[in-house]
C-alpha positions as CSV (number, residue, x, y, z in Angstrom):
1,M,184.3,148.4,44.1
2,T,183.9,148.5,48.2
3,A,180.7,150.0,49.4
4,V,182.3,152.2,51.7
5,D,179.0,154.1,52.6
6,S,176.7,151.6,54.2
7,H,176.0,153.9,57.0
8,G,175.3,157.1,55.0
9,E,178.7,159.0,54.8
10,M,179.0,161.1,52.0
11,F,181.5,162.1,49.2
12,V,180.8,166.3,49.9
13,V,182.2,169.2,47.2
14,Y,181.9,172.8,48.3
15,S,182.5,175.7,46.5
16,P,183.9,178.2,48.7
17,S,182.8,181.0,46.0
18,S,179.7,180.0,44.7
19,L,178.7,178.5,48.5
20,Q,177.2,175.5,46.3
21,L,177.3,172.2,48.3
22,A,177.3,168.5,46.5
23,K,176.6,165.1,48.1
24,F,176.8,161.6,46.9
25,K,176.7,158.3,48.1
26,A,180.3,156.9,46.6
27,F,181.1,153.3,46.3
28,I,185.3,154.3,45.6
29,T,187.0,152.2,42.9
30,N,190.0,154.4,42.9
31,F,191.9,156.4,45.5
32,S,195.9,157.2,45.2
33,N,198.0,160.2,46.9
34,S,201.2,161.0,44.3
35,F,204.1,163.4,45.6
36,N,205.9,165.5,43.3
37,S,209.4,167.3,44.5
38,S,210.6,169.8,42.4
39,W,214.1,170.7,42.0
40,R,216.2,173.0,40.2
41,E,219.1,171.6,38.9
42,E,222.2,173.3,37.8
43,D,225.1,171.6,36.2
44,V,228.7,173.0,37.6
45,Y,232.3,172.1,36.1
46,A,234.3,169.1,37.5
47,R,231.1,168.5,40.0
48,M,230.0,165.0,40.2
49,H,226.1,166.1,40.8
50,P,224.3,169.0,40.0
51,L,223.8,171.7,42.4
52,A,219.8,171.6,43.4
53,T,217.5,174.2,45.0
54,F,214.4,172.9,46.4
55,E,211.5,174.9,44.8
56,R,208.1,172.8,46.1
57,T,206.3,169.6,47.2
58,T,203.2,169.1,45.9
59,R,200.2,166.3,46.3
60,N,197.9,165.1,44.0
61,V,195.0,162.8,44.8
62,S,193.4,160.8,42.1
63,F,189.3,159.4,42.9
64,G,187.2,157.5,41.5
65,F,183.5,156.7,42.9
66,K,180.4,155.1,41.5
67,I,176.9,156.7,41.8
68,F,174.1,154.2,41.7
69,S,170.4,155.4,41.3
70,E,168.1,152.9,42.4
71,S,164.7,154.9,41.6
72,K,163.2,157.5,39.8
73,D,163.9,160.2,43.0
74,S,167.3,159.1,43.6
75,A,168.2,159.4,40.1
76,L,167.1,163.4,40.6
77,E,168.6,163.6,42.9
78,N,171.9,161.9,42.2
79,Y,172.0,164.3,38.6
80,E,171.0,167.4,39.9
81,N,174.1,166.8,42.7
82,L,176.6,165.7,39.8
83,E,175.1,169.2,37.5
84,T,176.5,171.2,40.6
85,F,179.5,169.4,40.8
86,L,180.1,170.5,37.4
87,T,179.4,173.9,37.7
88,M,181.9,174.2,40.8
89,L,184.2,173.8,37.4
90,Y,183.9,176.9,36.0
91,P,184.9,180.2,37.6
92,T,182.5,182.5,39.5
93,Y,181.9,185.8,37.5
94,A,181.1,189.1,39.4
95,H,177.7,189.5,40.9
96,G,175.1,189.9,38.4
97,A,177.0,189.5,35.5
98,T,174.7,188.0,32.2
99,K,177.8,187.4,30.3
100,I,181.6,187.0,30.3
101,P,183.5,189.9,31.6
102,D,186.4,191.8,29.6
103,N,187.9,192.3,33.1
104,A,189.3,188.6,34.3
105,S,189.8,189.9,37.6
106,R,186.4,190.0,38.0
107,L,186.1,186.7,38.3
108,L,187.1,184.0,41.3
109,P,189.1,180.7,40.4
110,P,187.1,177.5,40.3
111,I,188.4,176.7,43.9
112,I,186.9,173.2,45.6
113,A,186.9,171.6,48.6
114,V,186.1,167.7,49.0
115,K,185.7,165.7,52.0
116,F,185.5,161.4,52.3
117,R,185.8,160.3,55.8
118,N,189.5,160.5,56.7
119,L,190.9,159.7,53.1
120,I,190.1,162.9,51.9
121,S,190.4,165.8,55.0
122,A,192.1,167.9,56.3
123,I,193.7,167.5,59.6
124,E,194.3,171.1,60.6
125,P,190.8,172.6,60.3
126,T,190.7,176.0,59.1
127,A,188.4,178.6,61.1
128,Q,184.9,177.1,61.2
129,R,183.1,177.5,57.7
130,P,179.6,176.6,58.2
131,V,177.1,176.0,55.4
132,S,173.3,175.3,54.8
133,G,172.4,171.5,54.8
134,H,175.7,170.5,56.0
135,G,177.5,171.7,59.0
136,D,180.8,172.8,59.3
137,V,183.2,172.4,56.2
138,S,186.8,174.0,58.5
139,D,188.1,169.8,57.9
140,F,187.4,169.9,54.4
141,L,190.7,169.2,51.8
142,F,190.8,172.5,49.3
143,G,192.3,172.3,45.8
144,Y,191.4,172.1,42.4
145,I,190.3,169.8,40.0
146,K,192.5,169.3,36.7
147,N,190.4,166.9,34.7
148,L,187.3,165.2,35.4
149,S,185.4,162.3,33.3
150,I,182.1,160.6,33.4
151,E,181.6,157.2,32.6
152,T,177.8,155.5,32.0
153,I,177.9,151.9,32.7
154,F,175.6,150.7,29.7
155,D,175.0,147.1,31.3
156,S,173.1,148.6,34.2
157,G,170.3,150.2,32.1
158,F,168.4,153.4,32.4
159,L,165.4,154.5,34.2
160,F,163.0,156.9,31.9
161,L,161.1,159.9,33.6
162,H,157.9,161.8,32.5
163,P,156.1,164.8,33.3
164,E,153.0,162.3,34.4
165,D,155.1,160.9,36.9
166,E,154.9,162.0,40.8
167,T,158.6,163.0,40.3
168,G,157.6,166.5,39.3
169,V,159.4,166.7,35.6
170,N,158.3,168.7,33.1
171,K,160.1,166.8,30.4
172,E,160.8,163.0,29.7
173,L,164.4,162.2,30.7
174,M,166.6,159.6,30.2
175,L,168.7,158.9,32.9
176,P,171.7,155.8,33.3
177,K,171.1,154.0,36.8
178,E,175.2,153.7,37.2
179,L,177.8,156.2,36.5
180,E,181.6,155.9,36.8
181,I,183.6,159.3,37.9
182,S,187.2,160.1,38.4
183,F,189.0,162.9,39.2
184,D,192.4,164.4,39.7
185,F,192.8,166.7,42.1
186,T,195.6,168.9,43.3
187,V,195.5,170.0,47.1
188,L,196.5,173.7,48.4
189,H,197.8,173.0,51.7
190,N,196.2,175.5,54.4
191,A,198.6,175.3,56.5
192,K,203.2,174.9,56.7
193,L,204.5,171.4,56.2
194,G,207.2,169.5,57.3
195,P,209.2,167.7,59.0
196,E,208.7,171.2,61.5
197,N,204.9,170.9,61.8
198,P,204.5,166.9,61.0
199,E,201.0,167.3,62.2
200,T,199.6,168.8,59.4
201,I,200.3,166.4,56.7
202,E,196.6,165.3,55.6
203,T,197.2,162.0,54.1
204,Y,194.7,159.6,54.8
205,G,194.1,161.8,58.0
206,V,196.6,159.9,60.3
207,S,199.4,161.8,61.9
208,A,202.2,160.2,64.2
209,D,202.4,163.1,67.4
210,E,198.6,160.9,67.6
211,R,200.1,157.3,68.5
212,H,203.0,158.8,69.9
213,P,203.1,161.9,71.5
214,Q,205.8,161.5,74.2
215,Q,208.4,161.1,70.9
216,S,207.2,165.1,69.6
217,S,209.0,165.1,66.3
218,H,209.7,168.9,67.1
219,E,211.2,168.2,70.2
220,Q,213.7,165.7,68.0
221,Y,213.9,168.4,65.3
222,A,214.9,170.9,67.9
223,R,217.6,168.6,69.3
224,M,218.6,167.6,65.5
225,I,219.1,171.4,65.0
226,D,221.0,172.7,68.6
227,A,223.3,169.1,67.4
228,E,224.1,170.4,63.9
229,A,224.9,174.4,65.8
230,H,227.2,172.5,67.9
231,A,228.9,170.8,64.8
232,A,229.2,174.0,63.1
233,Q,230.6,175.8,65.6
234,Q,233.7,172.8,65.8
235,G,235.1,173.8,62.2
236,P,233.3,173.2,58.8
237,D,235.1,170.1,58.4
238,V,232.2,168.6,60.5
239,A,229.5,166.7,58.0
240,T,225.8,168.2,58.1
241,S,223.1,166.0,58.0
242,I,220.5,169.3,57.4
243,P,219.6,169.5,53.5
244,I,220.5,172.8,51.7
245,S,220.4,174.5,48.9
246,S,222.7,175.3,46.6
247,A,223.0,178.2,47.7
248,E,223.9,177.2,51.2
249,Q,226.3,174.3,49.4
250,L,227.7,177.0,47.6
251,A,228.5,179.4,50.6
252,Q,229.8,176.8,52.5
253,D,232.1,175.3,50.5
254,K,233.6,179.2,50.3
255,A,234.0,179.2,53.9
256,A,235.9,175.3,53.3
257,R,238.0,177.1,50.7
258,N,238.8,179.7,53.4
259,Y,239.5,177.5,55.9
260,A,241.8,175.4,54.3
261,Q,243.6,178.6,52.7
262,H,243.9,179.8,56.2
263,Q,245.6,176.9,57.8
264,V,248.2,176.5,54.9
265,L,248.6,179.9,55.5
266,H,249.2,179.7,59.5
267,R,251.8,176.3,58.8
268,H,253.5,178.2,56.2
269,R,254.2,181.6,58.1
270,R,254.9,178.6,61.8
271,Q,257.6,177.3,59.5
272,V,258.9,180.6,58.2
273,R,259.2,181.6,61.7
274,R,260.6,178.7,62.7
275,K,264.1,179.1,60.0
276,A,264.0,182.6,61.2
277,E,264.7,181.6,64.6
278,R,267.2,178.9,64.0
279,A,269.1,180.8,61.4
280,A,269.1,183.9,64.5
281,E,270.8,181.0,66.7
282,K,273.2,179.9,64.5
283,A,274.4,183.4,64.3
284,F,274.3,184.0,67.8
285,E,276.5,180.9,68.2
286,Q,278.8,182.3,65.4
287,V,279.3,185.8,67.4
288,D,279.6,183.7,70.7
289,T,282.7,181.8,68.9
290,F,284.3,184.8,67.2
291,L,283.8,186.9,70.7
292,G,285.1,183.9,72.5
293,G,288.2,183.3,70.4
294,H,289.5,186.9,71.0
295,G,289.0,186.7,74.0
296,S,291.5,183.9,74.4
297,D,294.1,185.5,72.5
298,D,294.1,188.7,74.5
299,G,294.7,186.4,78.2
300,K,298.1,184.7,76.0
301,K,299.6,188.3,75.2
């Protein structure tokens, strides 16, 4: 466990539908990124590998942290933020609704935005989103939580709050001094990602173009595209290095077959033409020989 937040930095959660904000002074226990590329595969007869069509690449963030309540006031603050955080996992219904409506279109899904320094943040900010009590949240990472767990650390003990305390509670409360919170967060990207736009990859908040602007990946990608276009003009037998979908693969295979058939037909026609030319030359030679023989006989007579 590392006290990453010793300077007052907070793990912050924001709900764009309810405009609520929750803050925690977090001590990280777990942080990991996972990326999953989905492909639709189709087996084809006599082909050693399936035809693969790319569908999507998703990113999932696993994050765990501990919060400590050192006093009754800090405990109340932590648990008020925790309750706010938990309400963000539920949809927001139409304004003024007192019960779950029959029409599901009247609710907003529980999309949230999170930020923890550069580890969980968006490199390419969206339009400015001023939020009361925090400022701008445009660099927050948007997505949704699939599962969240809260574990009470019993060894740390509890704090007991009473109505007669200066905290202002109206009932007796028993609050754990230490909690461990962990969740899985699926990222909803707010920009086009990929080799042509690498500075928007938001993992760890670092972009390759920031350290090496002179080696712009945009220019490298443009040069690669130009090289591939030039290679394509040289004929379908030139291999391409750009990943292609199964539909494009089928189109290229068909073009290659047509090209090969055209070459075979062209060679066949050339051979037939040469045979016809040789046959014609032989016929002319035979005619010349015949006419020449008759001319010599007439001279003798």
